[in-house]
C-alpha positions in Angstrom: 0.0 -0.1 0.3 1.1 3.5 -0.9 1.7 5.9 1.7 -0.3 8.3 0.0 -3.2 5.6 -0.1 -2.6 4.4 3.4 -2.8 8.2 4.7 -6.5 8.1 3.4 -7.4 5.6 5.7 -8.9 7.7 8.7 -7.9 5.9 12.2 -9.4 8.1 14.8 -8.7 7.3 18.6 -12.5 6.3 19.0 -13.0 3.7 16.8 -13.8 0.3 17.4 -11.0 -2.1 16.2 -13.3 -4.0 14.1 -13.8 -0.7 12.0 -10.2 -0.2 11.6 -10.1 -3.8 10.2 -12.7 -3.6 8.0 -11.6 0.0 6.7 -8.3 -1.5 6.0 -9.5 -4.5 4.0 -11.8 -2.5 2.1 -8.8 -0.1 1.2 -6.5 -3.3 0.8 -9.3 -4.6 -1.9 -9.8 -1.1 -3.7 -6.0 -0.8 -4.1 -5.5 -4.7 -5.5 -8.3 -3.6 -8.6 -6.2 -0.2 -8.8 -8.5 2.0 -7.6 -6.1 3.8 -5.8 -6.4 7.8 -4.6 -4.1 8.6 -7.8 -7.3 6.9 -9.9 -10.0 8.7 -7.7 -8.4 12.3 -8.4 -7.9 11.6 -11.5 -11.5 10.6 -12.8 -13.5 13.0 -10.2 -11.4 15.7 -12.4 -12.3 13.7 -15.7 -15.9 13.1 -14.9 -16.5 17.3 -13.7 -15.0 18.3 -16.4 -17.8 16.6 -18.3 -20.1 17.7 -16.2 -19.3 21.2 -16.8 -19.2 20.9 -20.0 -22.6 18.8 -20.5 -25.9 21.2 -21.8 -27.9 19.3 -18.9 -25.9 19.4 -15.9 -23.3 22.0 -16.7 -26.0 25.1 -15.8 -27.5 23.2 -12.5 -23.9 22.9 -10.9 -22.7 26.6 -12.4 -25.3 28.0 -10.6 -24.2 26.2 -7.2 -20.7 26.2 -7.6 -18.3 28.9 -7.1 -14.9 27.3 -6.5 -14.4 24.3 -8.4 -10.9 23.6 -6.9 -12.7 23.3 -3.5 -16.0 21.5 -4.4 -12.9 18.7 -6.4 -11.0 18.2 -3.2 -14.6 17.5 -1.1 -15.8 15.4 -4.5 -12.2 13.5 -3.9 -13.0 13.2 -0.4 -16.1 11.8 -0.5 -14.9 9.0 -3.6 -11.8 7.9 -1.6 -14.9 7.5 1.5 -16.7 5.8 -0.9 -14.4 3.4 -2.1 -12.0 3.1 0.5 -13.9 3.2 3.4 -11.7 6.3 4.3 -14.2 8.0 6.5 -12.9 11.4 5.6 -15.9 12.8 3.7 -18.0 15.5 5.8 -20.9 17.0 4.4 -24.8 16.2 3.6 -25.2 15.0 0.0 -28.3 14.8 0.6 -29.7 18.0 1.8 -27.4 19.9 -0.8 -29.3 17.8 -3.8 -33.0 18.1 -1.5 -32.6 22.0 -2.0 -32.5 21.5 -5.6 -36.0 22.7 -7.1 -36.2 20.8 -10.6 -33.7 18.3 -9.8 -35.4 14.8 -11.6 -35.0 11.1 -12.3 -33.6 12.6 -16.0 -30.6 14.5 -14.5 -29.7 11.2 -12.5 -30.0 9.5 -15.6 -27.5 11.9 -17.3 -25.3 11.8 -14.8 -25.2 8.8 -15.0 -24.2 7.9 -18.5 -21.5 10.7 -17.8 -19.6 8.7 -15.0 -20.1 5.6 -17.2 -18.2 6.9 -20.2 -15.4 8.3 -17.5 -15.2 5.0 -16.5 -14.8 3.3 -19.7 -12.1 6.1 -20.9 -10.2 5.2 -17.4 -8.5 2.2 -19.2 -8.7 0.3 -15.3 -9.4 -3.2 -14.7 -13.1 -4.2 -15.1 -13.9 -5.3 -11.8 -12.8 -2.0 -10.6 -15.0 -0.5 -13.4 -18.0 -2.6 -12.4 -17.0 -1.8 -8.7 -17.1 2.3 -9.0 -19.6 2.2 -11.7 -22.3 -0.1 -8.9 -21.4 2.6 -6.0 -22.7 5.5 -8.2 -25.9 3.5 -9.2 -26.5 3.0 -5.3 -25.7 6.8 -4.7 -27.7 8.0 -7.7 -30.7 6.3 -6.9 -30.3 6.9 -3.2 -30.4 10.7 -4.0 -33.3 10.1 -6.3 -35.5 8.5 -3.9 -34.9 11.0 -1.2 -35.6 13.8 -3.3 -39.0 12.2 -4.1 -39.6 11.4 -0.7 -39.3 14.8 0.3 -41.5 16.1 -2.4 -44.2 13.6 -2.7 -43.9 11.3 0.9 -43.6 7.7 0.3 -44.8 7.6 -3.2 -41.3 8.2 -4.2 -39.4 6.1 -6.0 -35.9 4.6 -7.5 -34.1 4.9 -10.8 -35.7 2.8 -13.3 -34.0 -0.4 -13.5 -31.8 -0.3 -16.8 -29.1 -2.4 -17.8 -26.2 -0.6 -16.5 -23.0 -1.9 -18.7 -19.9 -0.3 -18.5 
């Protein structure tokens, strides 16, 4: 494990040893298939460059992100937390997304399409691509479900199930 990757495995003094072992194992598994800190950083940069240029999503982000370097830094912490179980992300994605009026399923579908395209261009092994794509789909479904529940109560639903080939 490279020291740059090891640094992201948060080890708070009050964290249970079982949780620390689980974090280390998840990090080791991710690293074994090429999902290291450098991969995550490059992916986030490439993905959000696509998002910024996208006709549908670009304006939504442009209206809300004033400091792109800070946002990218936060997104890298988020994805390291998701993919490495690093515990370093501090934020409230659900609250941020619920606050965006007009955010609908087609926005999440487009986000996933751009995500999938960026994964394909990343040239990592297939297992890494499938794992990262699966996490992205879970996150998109969770956010959309939270938005729909907030707006419509229990009639909120998940993103339509389609094949998510990468």
